[in-house]
N, C-alpha and C positions, 0 to 999 in steps of 0.2 A: 143532810147534803148529800148530791150526785156525786158518784164516784166519777174521778175525773180520768181520760185516758192520758196523762203527762200526770204525774205524781211533783208539784213543787212543793216545798218542805218552809216553811215561815222564814226560816235565814235566808232562804233562795230569793222569795216575795218579796222580803225588805230588801233585799241588796238590788233586786230587778225596780223596786219601785224608787227605789235612789235614785238610780242611773239614767230612769224614766225621766225624771223629775226634768233634766238637764236636756231633755229630747222635743223637738216640736209636739206640741199638743195632738192626743190620738196616737201616738207611737203606740206600738204594741212590740209583743217579741215572738219572733222567728224560730222555729226551734226544725230543725231540717236532718235529712239522713244522703249522705254521699255514698253512693252506691250501696244502695241497698241492699241485704237479702246475699250479700255476697260476702266473701272471709274479710273482704278490706272495707267494709263497712263503717263508715266512721259520722258521729253525731255532730253537730252544730246548733251554736245559737246566734242569732242578729237581730239587732233593731230593726222592726217593719214599721216606716212612715207611713202614715195611710196611704200614699198612693201606691205604695208597694201588696197592698191587700188586694188581693184576687179572687173573685166571684166564687171561686170554685175550693177555695182554704178552709180546709176545716178549723172552728174559734172555737175555745173555751175562756171562759171568760174566770178570773180570780177575781175582781172585785175591784183591784187598784190599777191594774192592765188583763189584754187580752190577749192570748196565744194565737198565733196561728200557724197551722201546718198544711204543706203543700198537699195533694192526694195521693202523689207515690211513696211518700214519707210517712203517711198514717200508720197506715196497717204496721210499719213496724216499729213505730215506736209505743206500741200497746206496752203499758206496764212499764215504761219507762221514768226514771225518776234525777231528779233536777235538784241538788244541794249545792249551798253555800258552807264551804266548810272553813275553819280556822284554825290553823294548828303550829304552835309557837307564833314566829312573825306573820306568817304568810297565812294568806286565803284564796279561796280559789274555789271557782262554781265547778261542780263537777256533771258527767251527766251517764247515768247508765241508763244503760238502754239492750235490755236479754234478749228483747228477738229481732232485731238489726242487723245482727250476723248470720252466713249463712251456718246452719246447725251442723255439726259433725252426726252424722248417719250412722246408723248402726252397722254391727258387722254382719249383719244379714237383709242388709239393705239391696235392694238392685244394684249390679256395678256399676253402671251409668252414673248411681248419684255418687258413690266410694271414690269413683274415677274423676267427677267432676271437681269434688270436693279436695281431693288432695290436687289435681290442678290449682285451684285456688286459693290452698292454703301453704304448698311447697315449692310446685313449679314456674306459677306466676311472681313471686315475691323474687325468687331467683331472675326472671326474666327483665322485671321491672328497672333496673339499673341501667338495660341499654333500653328502657323507653318502650318495649315489646308486654305482649302478652300471647297466650293463645286459647281460644275457644275450645271444647270440645262437644261435635257435631254429633255423632252419635259413636255406639261401637257394634259393628259386623263382622260375626263369624270369629270374634277375639280381636281383630283390629279397629284400634280406636280412629277416629277418623278428627283431624283436628284442623283449624286456623289458626294462621299466625295474624297478629295483628298489630298496631302499631310501628314502633323502632324494626319489629322483627320481617315486617312486608317488606321483601326485596332487598335484606341484609345478603352479602355473599357468605354468610357463616352458618346460613338459615339450616343446611343438610347436616353439618356436623352438629348445631345443637338438637336437630330434631334425631340422629342414628347416638348419639353419642350422651347427650344429655337428656332429653325428656325421654325418648324410648326405654333406655335404659334404666330409666328410674323408673318407669312404669311396669316393664317388663318385671322389676325383683320386688316392686311392691304388691303388684299383683300377678304373682307366679303362677301357670295354668288356666288364667282366665282372660288375660292380659298377652297376645303372640306377636303383636308388630303395631307400630304405629304410621299411619297414613296421613301428608300434608294435602289441604287442597286449595291450598294458599294460591291465587294469581300473583306470584309476585312480581314486582316492577321496582328497579332502584330509583331511587330519591331521594329527595333532600334528607327525607326522613328517615332513612336507613342507621341505623347506628357504626356499622362496619358496611364500606362499599368494596 
């Protein structure tokens, strides 16, 4: 039997088959990744009715049903495993996708990779509560060039966040490598700003 891109265990195949029996004929399963390749990547599964099938989808046939994956999610789902686990009186589908998230770079990786990972893993989760995030554009002569997005764009507290929060953390985390942080965002206050 040909090796599948996504491994679906027999208990999960049985569960999907039971659920699909109640759906429109020809409905399959869609597997996808939200924010693929980032630190906050999340995998999801949904029904895929015939009118939601796209020509560009990757298709895998599991006999009882087909699985559809969009081309962006596909490389991040290599070696993924879907299981149906029953423990005590509870049962749930589980998805393990070891290639969905951003990998932690080695200590000897280029500075930009290590800083980008730290921003995605530590700083952006802190900013998420305010509906914001930052993107690392480049590092030039020890200065990290960033751009604010989401609720941070146009926020009146952005200078404080930049100097006391982001820059302080990066200087401490990368001593001698990061010497400062510069914001290149064109800030415009709007309804999206968390603090106005």
